[in-house]
SEDO-183513 format. One record per residue (C-alpha): residue in one letter; x, y, z. Coordinates in pm, whole numbers, plus 50000, padded with zeros to 5 digits. Each point is the difference from the previous one (the first is absolute). Layout:
! SEDO-183513
{code=a; px=X; py=Y; pz=Z} $
...
//
This chain:
! SEDO-183513
{code=m; px=17432; py=56386; pz=04811} $
{code=i; px=49879; py=50211; pz=50274} $
{code=k; px=50186; py=49935; pz=50332} $
{code=t; px=49822; py=49977; pz=50340} $
{code=i; px=50164; py=50181; pz=50277} $
{code=t; px=49886; py=49972; pz=50363} $
{code=i; px=50109; py=50212; pz=50253} $
{code=i; px=49965; py=49902; pz=50363} $
{code=g; px=49929; py=50281; pz=50225} $
{code=g; px=49777; py=50319; pz=49959} $
{code=g; px=50194; py=50248; pz=50200} $
{code=v; px=50175; py=50286; pz=49851} $
{code=i; px=50277; py=49781; pz=49860} $
{code=g; px=49756; py=49762; pz=49829} $
{code=c; px=49802; py=50272; pz=49863} $
{code=a; px=50303; py=50209; pz=49880} $
{code=i; px=50120; py=49719; pz=49816} $
{code=a; px=49657; py=49921; pz=49838} $
{code=y; px=49991; py=50335; pz=49889} $
{code=e; px=50326; py=50008; pz=49859} $
{code=i; px=49981; py=49675; pz=49808} $
{code=s; px=49645; py=50069; pz=49891} $
{code=k; px=50102; py=50303; pz=49787} $
{code=k; px=50162; py=49825; pz=49723} $
{code=s; px=50014; py=49624; pz=50048} $
{code=g; px=49683; py=49875; pz=49838} $
{code=s; px=49988; py=49711; pz=50271} $
{code=e; px=49719; py=49868; pz=50199} $
{code=i; px=50083; py=50136; pz=50354} $
{code=y; px=49839; py=49884; pz=50347} $
{code=v; px=50057; py=50143; pz=50328} $
{code=l; px=49916; py=49765; pz=50271} $
{code=e; px=49931; py=50174; pz=50369} $
{code=r; px=49936; py=49812; pz=50303} $
{code=n; px=49801; py=50280; pz=50157} $
{code=l; px=49657; py=50086; pz=49888} $
{code=r; px=50104; py=50339; pz=49863} $
{code=i; px=50300; py=50150; pz=49849} $
{code=n; px=50157; py=50252; pz=50273} $
{code=a; px=49896; py=49774; pz=50292} $
{code=e; px=50212; py=49946; pz=50312} $
{code=n; px=50336; py=49972; pz=49850} $
{code=q; px=50339; py=50210; pz=49996} $
{code=s; px=49829; py=50201; pz=49700} $
{code=s; px=49741; py=50152; pz=50221} $
{code=r; px=50152; py=49969; pz=50340} $
{code=n; px=50308; py=50247; pz=49979} $
{code=s; px=50108; py=50348; pz=50031} $
{code=g; px=49968; py=50094; pz=49645} $
{code=v; px=50335; py=50184; pz=49984} $
{code=i; px=50155; py=50012; pz=49639} $
{code=h; px=50369; py=49962; pz=50081} $
{code=a; px=50312; py=50154; pz=49807} $
{code=g; px=50229; py=49701; pz=50044} $
{code=i; px=50259; py=50132; pz=50240} $
{code=y; px=50034; py=49654; pz=50238} $
{code=y; px=50096; py=49758; pz=49728} $
{code=p; px=50351; py=49991; pz=49940} $
{code=k; px=50065; py=49856; pz=49622} $
{code=s; px=50247; py=49766; pz=50106} $
{code=k; px=49780; py=49810; pz=50285} $
{code=l; px=49660; py=50062; pz=49857} $
{code=p; px=50012; py=50037; pz=49616} $
{code=l; px=49654; py=49949; pz=49930} $
{code=k; px=49866; py=50217; pz=50275} $
{code=a; px=50235; py=50272; pz=49916} $
{code=r; px=49921; py=49994; pz=49606} $
{code=l; px=49630; py=49943; pz=50020} $
{code=c; px=49922; py=50239; pz=50262} $
{code=v; px=50180; py=50294; pz=49834} $
{code=e; px=49825; py=49898; pz=49654} $
{code=g; px=49672; py=49960; pz=50173} $
{code=n; px=50006; py=50314; pz=50182} $
{code=k; px=49972; py=50197; pz=49656} $
{code=l; px=49775; py=49748; pz=49861} $
{code=l; px=49757; py=50038; pz=50300} $
{code=y; px=49989; py=50374; pz=49962} $
{code=d; px=49937; py=50002; pz=49637} $
{code=f; px=49729; py=49733; pz=50027} $
{code=c; px=49804; py=50183; pz=50287} $
{code=q; px=50017; py=50326; pz=49794} $
{code=e; px=49866; py=49831; pz=49696} $
{code=h; px=49722; py=49796; pz=50172} $
{code=n; px=49907; py=50250; pz=50276} $
{code=v; px=50085; py=49780; pz=50283} $
{code=p; px=50071; py=50195; pz=50317} $
{code=h; px=50353; py=50097; pz=50070} $
{code=k; px=50228; py=50231; pz=50138} $
{code=r; px=50366; py=50077; pz=49992} $
{code=t; px=50054; py=50113; pz=50325} $
{code=g; px=50370; py=49964; pz=50058} $
{code=k; px=50146; py=49823; pz=50285} $
{code=l; px=50225; py=50098; pz=50281} $
{code=v; px=50215; py=49690; pz=50166} $
{code=v; px=50153; py=50172; pz=50332} $
{code=a; px=50284; py=49958; pz=50224} $
{code=t; px=49981; py=50083; pz=50348} $
{code=n; px=50344; py=49891; pz=50112} $
{code=s; px=50347; py=49941; pz=49855} $
{code=l; px=49927; py=49633; pz=49997} $
{code=e; px=49704; py=50033; pz=49760} $
{code=e; px=50176; py=50220; pz=49772} $
{code=e; px=50208; py=49724; pz=49908} $
{code=y; px=49693; py=49823; pz=49862} $
{code=i; px=49890; py=50328; pz=49835} $
{code=d; px=50321; py=50042; pz=49815} $
{code=d; px=50002; py=49645; pz=49874} $
{code=i; px=49613; py=50049; pz=49851} $
{code=l; px=50142; py=50310; pz=49809} $
{code=k; px=50293; py=49784; pz=49877} $
{code=t; px=49766; py=49751; pz=49890} $
{code=a; px=49759; py=50270; pz=49840} $
{code=l; px=50279; py=50128; pz=49789} $
{code=d; px=50105; py=49614; pz=49888} $
{code=n; px=49630; py=49962; pz=49904} $
{code=g; px=49967; py=50317; pz=49768} $
{code=i; px=49805; py=50199; pz=50252} $
{code=l; px=50158; py=50320; pz=49937} $
{code=d; px=49766; py=50229; pz=50173} $
{code=a; px=50062; py=49872; pz=50348} $
{code=r; px=50183; py=50215; pz=50235} $
{code=k; px=50114; py=50033; pz=50345} $
{code=l; px=49850; py=50268; pz=50236} $
{code=t; px=50105; py=50160; pz=50296} $
{code=g; px=49763; py=49986; pz=50315} $
{code=e; px=49884; py=50330; pz=49944} $
{code=e; px=49930; py=49969; pz=49619} $
{code=a; px=49803; py=49687; pz=50088} $
{code=m; px=49799; py=50198; pz=50268} $
{code=h; px=49899; py=50280; pz=49747} $
{code=m; px=49843; py=49696; pz=49795} $
{code=e; px=49827; py=49836; pz=50284} $
{code=p; px=50010; py=50251; pz=50332} $
{code=n; px=49882; py=49722; pz=50257} $
{code=v; px=50281; py=49765; pz=49891} $
{code=k; px=50329; py=49979; pz=50203} $
{code=s; px=50323; py=49892; pz=49843} $
{code=i; px=50373; py=50104; pz=49968} $
{code=s; px=50008; py=49917; pz=49631} $
{code=a; px=49785; py=49823; pz=49736} $
{code=a; px=49971; py=49862; pz=49671} $
{code=y; px=49764; py=50147; pz=49763} $
{code=l; px=49822; py=49822; pz=49729} $
{code=p; px=49812; py=50196; pz=49776} $
{code=s; px=49839; py=49705; pz=49793} $
{code=t; px=49851; py=49814; pz=50271} $
{code=g; px=49619; py=50019; pz=50070} $
{code=i; px=49674; py=49819; pz=50070} $
{code=i; px=49736; py=49828; pz=49801} $
{code=e; px=49655; py=49857; pz=50049} $
{code=p; px=50075; py=49618; pz=49969} $
{code=a; px=49632; py=49895; pz=50001} $
{code=v; px=49946; py=50241; pz=49689} $
{code=f; px=50311; py=49897; pz=49824} $
{code=v; px=49922; py=49619; pz=50011} $
{code=r; px=49645; py=50049; pz=49878} $
{code=t; px=50130; py=50222; pz=49726} $
{code=l; px=50243; py=49735; pz=49876} $
{code=q; px=49700; py=49723; pz=50021} $
{code=r; px=49759; py=50220; pz=49781} $
{code=l; px=50268; py=50060; pz=49751} $
{code=a; px=50144; py=49670; pz=49977} $
{code=e; px=49604; py=49863; pz=49975} $
{code=g; px=49957; py=50251; pz=49732} $
{code=n; px=50289; py=49825; pz=49817} $
{code=g; px=49825; py=49670; pz=50028} $
{code=v; px=50122; py=49848; pz=50331} $
{code=f; px=49792; py=49755; pz=50191} $
{code=f; px=49992; py=50071; pz=50383} $
{code=v; px=49894; py=49686; pz=50196} $
{code=t; px=49947; py=50096; pz=50374} $
{code=g; px=49923; py=49786; pz=50313} $
{code=n; px=50189; py=49705; pz=49843} $
{code=k; px=50312; py=49854; pz=50187} $
{code=v; px=50263; py=49819; pz=49805} $
{code=v; px=50033; py=49663; pz=50168} $
{code=h; px=50208; py=49775; pz=49735} $
{code=i; px=50193; py=50060; pz=49703} $
{code=s; px=50115; py=49734; pz=49754} $
{code=p; px=50315; py=50087; pz=49807} $
{code=y; px=49983; py=49783; pz=49698} $
{code=n; px=50013; py=50134; pz=49656} $
{code=k; px=49746; py=50262; pz=50083} $
{code=f; px=49879; py=50074; pz=50327} $
{code=q; px=49729; py=49877; pz=50182} $
{code=v; px=49878; py=50259; pz=50251} $
{code=t; px=49753; py=49874; pz=50265} $
{code=t; px=49784; py=50253; pz=50178} $
{code=e; px=49745; py=49989; pz=50296} $
{code=s; px=49703; py=50174; pz=50063} $
{code=n; px=49680; py=49934; pz=50234} $
{code=n; px=50145; py=49674; pz=50043} $
{code=q; px=50007; py=49911; pz=49625} $
{code=t; px=50313; py=49945; pz=49789} $
{code=e; px=50086; py=50104; pz=49639} $
{code=t; px=50292; py=49934; pz=49772} $
{code=i; px=50109; py=50236; pz=49724} $
{code=e; px=50285; py=49950; pz=49754} $
{code=t; px=50249; py=50247; pz=49925} $
{code=d; px=50341; py=50048; pz=49833} $
{code=i; px=50169; py=50252; pz=50235} $
{code=v; px=49946; py=50041; pz=50361} $
{code=i; px=50125; py=50324; pz=50182} $
{code=n; px=50020; py=49971; pz=50383} $
{code=a; px=49930; py=50334; pz=50153} $
{code=a; px=49817; py=49842; pz=50300} $
{code=g; px=50170; py=50246; pz=50276} $
{code=l; px=49994; py=49840; pz=50321} $
{code=y; px=49903; py=49668; pz=49851} $
{code=s; px=50252; py=50002; pz=49709} $
{code=d; px=50234; py=49747; pz=50186} $
{code=e; px=49709; py=49749; pz=50020} $
{code=i; px=49890; py=50058; pz=49624} $
{code=a; px=50374; py=49952; pz=49888} $
{code=k; px=50027; py=49666; pz=50191} $
{code=m; px=49687; py=49886; pz=49827} $
{code=v; px=50180; py=49995; pz=49683} $
{code=n; px=50345; py=49922; pz=50107} $
{code=p; px=50034; py=49847; pz=50352} $
{code=d; px=50362; py=50076; pz=50013} $
{code=s; px=49947; py=50377; pz=49968} $
{code=p; px=50215; py=50184; pz=50243} $
{code=y; px=49753; py=50266; pz=50103} $
{code=e; px=49857; py=50063; pz=50331} $
{code=i; px=49800; py=50289; pz=50103} $
{code=d; px=50064; py=50149; pz=50342} $
{code=p; px=49695; py=50217; pz=50080} $
{code=v; px=50071; py=50311; pz=50194} $
{code=r; px=49724; py=50192; pz=50122} $
{code=g; px=50006; py=50373; pz=49959} $
{code=e; px=49772; py=50205; pz=50236} $
{code=s; px=49905; py=50357; pz=49982} $
{code=a; px=49844; py=50248; pz=50240} $
{code=k; px=49877; py=50356; pz=49906} $
{code=f; px=49958; py=50349; pz=50119} $
{code=y; px=49826; py=50323; pz=49889} $
{code=d; px=50224; py=50308; pz=49938} $
{code=a; px=49729; py=50249; pz=50105} $
{code=k; px=50201; py=50123; pz=50300} $
{code=t; px=50251; py=50263; pz=49897} $
{code=q; px=50292; py=49816; pz=50175} $
{code=l; px=49915; py=49700; pz=49797} $
{code=s; px=49948; py=50148; pz=49674} $
{code=m; px=50167; py=49877; pz=49699} $
{code=n; px=50052; py=50144; pz=49639} $
{code=g; px=49910; py=49681; pz=49822} $
{code=m; px=50354; py=49829; pz=49987} $
{code=n; px=50097; py=49632; pz=50059} $
{code=v; px=50230; py=49994; pz=50297} $
{code=y; px=50223; py=49724; pz=50062} $
{code=p; px=50278; py=49926; pz=50295} $
{code=a; px=50328; py=49884; pz=49902} $
{code=p; px=49980; py=49641; pz=49874} $
{code=y; px=50106; py=49729; pz=50219} $
{code=g; px=50016; py=49596; pz=50045} $
{code=y; px=49782; py=49804; pz=50220} $
{code=y; px=50076; py=49667; pz=50121} $
{code=t; px=49834; py=49697; pz=49814} $
{code=d; px=49945; py=49789; pz=50289} $
{code=t; px=49860; py=50281; pz=50232} $
{code=g; px=49878; py=50263; pz=49791} $
{code=k; px=50201; py=50269; pz=50231} $
{code=t; px=50190; py=50281; pz=49885} $
{code=a; px=50362; py=49962; pz=49943} $
{code=e; px=50150; py=50305; pz=50153} $
{code=v; px=50347; py=49982; pz=49834} $
{code=s; px=50242; py=50211; pz=49806} $
{code=f; px=49956; py=49964; pz=49643} $
{code=s; px=50313; py=49776; pz=49948} $
{code=e; px=49855; py=49780; pz=50268} $
{code=y; px=49667; py=49972; pz=49815} $
{code=q; px=50169; py=49914; pz=49674} $
{code=k; px=50183; py=49721; pz=50155} $
{code=l; px=49667; py=49863; pz=50186} $
{code=l; px=49810; py=50016; pz=49635} $
{code=q; px=50281; py=49822; pz=49850} $
{code=e; px=49958; py=49722; pz=50251} $
{code=k; px=49603; py=50016; pz=49943} $
{code=k; px=49960; py=50053; pz=50396} $
{code=v; px=49825; py=50349; pz=49897} $
{code=k; px=49748; py=50118; pz=49709} $
{code=k; px=50014; py=50376; pz=49910} $
{code=t; px=49655; py=50209; pz=50066} $
{code=v; px=49962; py=50343; pz=49910} $
{code=g; px=49853; py=50064; pz=50324} $
{code=v; px=49667; py=50125; pz=50154} $
{code=h; px=49921; py=50301; pz=49812} $
{code=l; px=49740; py=50287; pz=49953} $
{code=t; px=49792; py=49973; pz=49680} $
{code=p; px=49717; py=50254; pz=49884} $
{code=t; px=49678; py=49873; pz=49859} $
{code=f; px=49726; py=50097; pz=49755} $
{code=d; px=49665; py=50163; pz=50127} $
{code=i; px=49728; py=50045; pz=49712} $
{code=v; px=49878; py=50360; pz=49994} $
{code=g; px=49739; py=50106; pz=49763} $
{code=g; px=50078; py=49702; pz=49799} $
{code=e; px=50358; py=50051; pz=49984} $
{code=y; px=50305; py=49813; pz=50183} $
{code=v; px=50194; py=50211; pz=50222} $
{code=i; px=50252; py=49979; pz=50288} $
{code=g; px=49798; py=49944; pz=50289} $
{code=k; px=50042; py=50048; pz=50357} $
{code=t; px=50070; py=49632; pz=50074} $
{code=v; px=50359; py=49908; pz=50042} $
{code=t; px=50089; py=49600; pz=50021} $
{code=i; px=50298; py=49880; pz=50241} $
{code=g; px=50148; py=49693; pz=49896} $
{code=p; px=50062; py=49716; pz=49926} $
{code=a; px=50088; py=49833; pz=50326} $
{code=y; px=50112; py=49657; pz=49907} $
{code=t; px=49900; py=49659; pz=50166} $
{code=v; px=50181; py=49682; pz=49877} $
{code=n; px=49931; py=49665; pz=50067} $
{code=v; px=49619; py=50029; pz=49887} $
{code=g; px=49782; py=49825; pz=49779} $
{code=k; px=49893; py=50090; pz=49629} $
{code=e; px=49656; py=50123; pz=50121} $
{code=d; px=50090; py=50122; pz=50344} $
{code=y; px=49892; py=50350; pz=49992} $
{code=s; px=49900; py=50034; pz=50376} $
{code=s; px=50164; py=49829; pz=50250} $
{code=n; px=50248; py=50167; pz=50245} $
{code=l; px=49970; py=50326; pz=49832} $
{code=h; px=50269; py=50268; pz=50106} $
{code=e; px=49807; py=50280; pz=50214} $
{code=e; px=50028; py=50358; pz=49957} $
{code=k; px=50276; py=50040; pz=50224} $
{code=h; px=50225; py=49823; pz=49782} $
{code=y; px=49935; py=50251; pz=49700} $
{code=l; px=50063; py=50276; pz=50230} $
{code=k; px=50324; py=49881; pz=50104} $
{code=k; px=50118; py=49941; pz=49653} $
{code=v; px=49938; py=50336; pz=49869} $
{code=s; px=50018; py=50234; pz=50288} $
{code=h; px=50382; py=50060; pz=49934} $
{code=f; px=49930; py=50158; pz=49678} $
{code=f; px=49640; py=50119; pz=50060} $
{code=p; px=50005; py=50106; pz=50375} $
{code=n; px=49670; py=50188; pz=50007} $
{code=l; px=49759; py=49668; pz=49967} $
{code=r; px=49871; py=49885; pz=50310} $
{code=l; px=49863; py=49659; pz=50080} $
{code=e; px=49624; py=50118; pz=49994} $
{code=d; px=50050; py=50132; pz=49668} $
{code=i; px=50047; py=49657; pz=49843} $
{code=t; px=49722; py=49731; pz=49908} $
{code=l; px=50080; py=49658; pz=49838} $
{code=h; px=49949; py=49996; pz=49615} $
{code=q; px=50036; py=49676; pz=49809} $
{code=a; px=50270; py=49698; pz=49956} $
{code=g; px=50102; py=49813; pz=49678} $
{code=i; px=50250; py=49726; pz=49942} $
{code=q; px=50299; py=50020; pz=49795} $
{code=a; px=50092; py=49713; pz=49752} $
{code=k; px=50378; py=49995; pz=50125} $
{code=l; px=50197; py=49709; pz=49876} $
{code=k; px=50207; py=49821; pz=50240} $
{code=d; px=50382; py=50039; pz=49973} $
{code=h; px=49952; py=50214; pz=49682} $
{code=c; px=49933; py=50381; pz=49993} $
{code=d; px=49984; py=50054; pz=49630} $
{code=f; px=49707; py=49951; pz=49766} $
{code=e; px=50014; py=49663; pz=49836} $
{code=i; px=49857; py=50020; pz=49661} $
{code=e; px=50116; py=49705; pz=49780} $
{code=r; px=49870; py=49677; pz=49810} $
{code=d; px=49992; py=49690; pz=50184} $
{code=s; px=50312; py=49799; pz=49967} $
{code=k; px=49792; py=49664; pz=49877} $
{code=y; px=49710; py=50178; pz=49830} $
{code=p; px=50105; py=50313; pz=49833} $
{code=n; px=49630; py=50092; pz=49878} $
{code=f; px=49946; py=50023; pz=50400} $
{code=i; px=50103; py=50345; pz=50087} $
{code=n; px=50034; py=50105; pz=50375} $
{code=a; px=49991; py=50367; pz=50127} $
{code=v; px=50028; py=49926; pz=50368} $
{code=g; px=50148; py=50182; pz=50309} $
{code=i; px=49813; py=50333; pz=49848} $
{code=d; px=49996; py=50199; pz=50342} $
{code=s; px=50088; py=50383; pz=50023} $
{code=p; px=50051; py=50165; pz=49747} $
{code=g; px=49775; py=49771; pz=49806} $
{code=l; px=49742; py=50253; pz=49967} $
{code=t; px=50201; py=50266; pz=49852} $
{code=a; px=50200; py=49744; pz=49769} $
{code=s; px=49674; py=49833; pz=49879} $
{code=l; px=49989; py=50151; pz=49656} $
{code=a; px=50349; py=49916; pz=49941} $
{code=i; px=49993; py=49668; pz=50117} $
{code=a; px=49720; py=49930; pz=49765} $
{code=k; px=50199; py=50118; pz=49707} $
{code=y; px=50302; py=49784; pz=50135} $
{code=v; px=49754; py=49700; pz=50016} $
{code=n; px=49895; py=50070; pz=49637} $
{code=e; px=50324; py=50035; pz=49857} $
{code=m; px=50072; py=49640; pz=50152} $
{code=m; px=49754; py=49852; pz=49792} $
{code=k; px=50104; py=50142; pz=49679} $
//
């Protein structure tokens, strides 16, 4: 008998899962998306498009992010090459501007080695300046496998391939109720009309709303999404003193206090203590990311560089615009390693909201404790884009 599989959420994770399981499953597969189109206003379209190497996720604390980011990095480059998705292996510098920050740099290099990222290495400030002359540092971590991707094209490609495999995408339909008896009864609402479909398996890839979907099936579900808005600005590197060679440039990672969102300017040992006490969360910091231009029909590294993300906590799941950080905030965050930037060079760019799990930093990908044919993929924040194809394979293996 042919099984019916319903994926809730048509972002990059939902589309990647749909594509992966449709290759050989022989099942009838539906993707339900609340927005009117795939690639609408969600994490998948409102992000910096960085392909991460996997240096920020210690295996002992974040085993899924560590594993799936590193696996996903290779899978993503191979997929982009095969399906002509715009991407570029730019490399990345993570820079230290003082001895305190060097402690954090040494830690991520240790994590890189533990995670099998063998091409990561430490540079002197002079070596880093040779790669990006306008970037100031005393040392830096160099990650050759970091890059950028055009996320919207990637998601559209996943959708197209999944549709070619027979997947049905149902947009503009918000899931409002799920009855978990024998088979699942999934009720959606569209234009004030409701419709119920019957399905054998439900995969929850609903991003910001994944906690709400989980509780529809199991009211005792422990998941709670803590929305964090990531805002960005941009500048044009047309000036000589702002010119860049197309690399991602990050500061040393640090913590921010969960109650205020303020930076925790502490030693690495103190940061680890605060992290253990759940008083801070880790961030990779406000960084510089190259973007694509289209020249002669080809995607090339352009003159626009984004600055971000600047985090805002305690926001609603759809609050993209209240109390945005001003241009001066971005200048303050990057001036210590990119000193030639001036306030007048900066304009605001975009905002996105990450689906972070409250009191939990790793991905949660598991069967529901009461209803094993309900699979949750929740808390898929960064590096979810990089890990998406590996997450899809992970979910597919769970169903076998």
